[in-house]
N, C-alpha and C positions, 0 to 999 in steps of 0.2 A: 151312086153315094158320094157323097161330098166329104171333102177331107180339109182339115186345116193346116195350111203349112207343109204341104209334101216336098219333101226335098230330093233333089237328084244328087248321087255321087260320083264324081269322076276325080280319080286319084285322090289328092288330099282337098279338093275344093268340093263346097256344098253349096247347093243353092235352090230357092223356093222355084217350082216349074209349075204351069199352067196345064200343059200337055205332057205325056208320057207316049212312049212308041215300044213295040216290042222288042226286047233286050236292054231297056233301061233298068236301071237300079234305081228304085224310088224309096225314100224311108218316110213310113206314114206313122204318126202319133196314133198309137193303138189303145183302146180302152178295154181291151180283153176280147174283140171280135175276133182276131185273126190268129193264127199258129203259122209256125215257119212249114212252108212249102203251100200255102193255099193259093189261089189262082184266081185273079179276077179277070173277067170277060164281060161284053155286052150282052151278055144272055145266051150265047153259043153254049151248047152242051159239051163238054170234055171230058173224055174218059181216059185216063192214063194212069200209071202207078205214081204213087207219090213218091216223097224221100224216104228211103228205107232206114230202118233202126238196125244197127250192127249189133251183136254180141259184145257186150262190156268185157272188159279185162278184171275188173275189182267189184267186189261185191261186199257190203256190210249191211246188217239192220240199221235201220234208222229208229231212234227212240226219243221221245219227248221229255227232256230235261225239266221242263215247268208244265205241269199239269192245267194251270191256270191259263194258257197261251196256247192252249189246243187249236184253236180257230186260226190264229195267226200262222200255228205251224202248217196246217193244212194248207191254208192258202198260199203261203211261201211254197212248200213243196210243189203244190199243182203249178204254179206260175214259173217256177224254175226248170221244171220238167218240160213245160211247153216251150220255155226259151231252147231246150237241146241241152242243158248243162249236162244233164246225167239221165239214166232211165229209171222207172221206178216200177217195181213189179212188187203184187200182193200175193203172199200165199195163200193158195185156197183151203189150206188145213185150218189156219187160225188168224187169217187177214194181216199178218204182220207184215210191214212195208222194209222191202230191200232196195237199196239202191245202187244200181250199176254203174260205173263208170269207166273211162278210159284210162285215165291215170289215178294215182293214188291221191296225186294233190287237189283233185276236184273234190274231194270230200271236204277239205279243210275250206275251200271257198265255197261250198255250199253252207257250210256250217257259219261262216263268218256272214256270207249274205242273209242268211234266215235271222241271225242275230241282229244284225245292222239296219237291214231294210224291211222285215218284218216284225222284230222285237219277239222272236220265238228261239229258244233256245233247244239244241239237238245234242245228243252224244251216238256213239257208234258202237255197234258190237260186231266183230269179226263173223264173219260166216264163209265156209269152205266150199266156193263153187267154183267150177273150171270154166264151164261156159254156159250161156243162156240159149237156148235153141227154141225157135218157134215150132209148134205142133202142128202137123197137117194129117189128120187120120184119113184112110180112104173112105171109110164109113165111120161116123159118130156112133151108131148103133151098133156094130160088130163086135163080138165076144172079145177080141185081140185088144182093141180100143178101152173097152171096160176093165179088162185085168190091168192093162197098162196103168190106167188112172186110180185102181185100187191099188196095185203095187208100188207105184210110186208118187203117193199121194202127197206124200212130205215133201216132195221135190216140185211141185207142181205151182206155178203161179198163174197170175195174169197182168199183162201190160196194162199200158194205159189205154189202150183200145179194146181191152178186154179179151184179147187174144191168148189162147192158152200158150205157157212157155213151161218147158222143161229145164230145171237147174240142176246139171250134170255136175257131180261132185268131183269127177276125175275123168281122164280120157279113157281109162279102161271102163269106168261104168258106163260112158257113153256108148263105148263100141259094143259093150253086152248088150245094152238097150237096143241098141238097133238090130243087132243080131235076133234077139229074142221076139223083137216086134216088127218084121219086115214091112207090113202093110201100112206102118206110121212112117212117115216123111219128118226128118229134122231140120230145121233151116238155121243158118247162122243170121240171117235178116228176117226182119218182118214182113219183106214185099217178096211174095212167091206166087 
């Protein structure tokens, strides 16, 4: 691959480099080809877990405040989530978008960046979610998993990688769900 102006970073210094070595931190101007955690090699096949997503602390529905700017909003949300600013979940029941963040201030940052960088306006609705947990069934075809999906349908979503996520509304609800469905594992990170 050929890159224009790859920059090496060392403390506050930044300089254009021709060669980089394992462990070097290099900044590449990206046109949407890379995501956080991507690895570049000379053709070797590497197999390892990526950077995990952790369960956010705050959750809100995100709504389009200007229907004429739907494409800009979609593009903005997609790119901001790729940057790791927050996490996006789509409810399975109705495809509503839920943003999950580590801190409440991130919602304001997302709203500001969507408006000023993408020309799209959004607003939020509160959503009562205690934790987002990635779901690992022992067998997707067993009756217990089918019952879980039916009973908890309004609490199920998909993350950006299309993995099933359970949005537990309380610690008690999570504990009862874990007891009722013992063959299903619930994970606080996306890498399991």
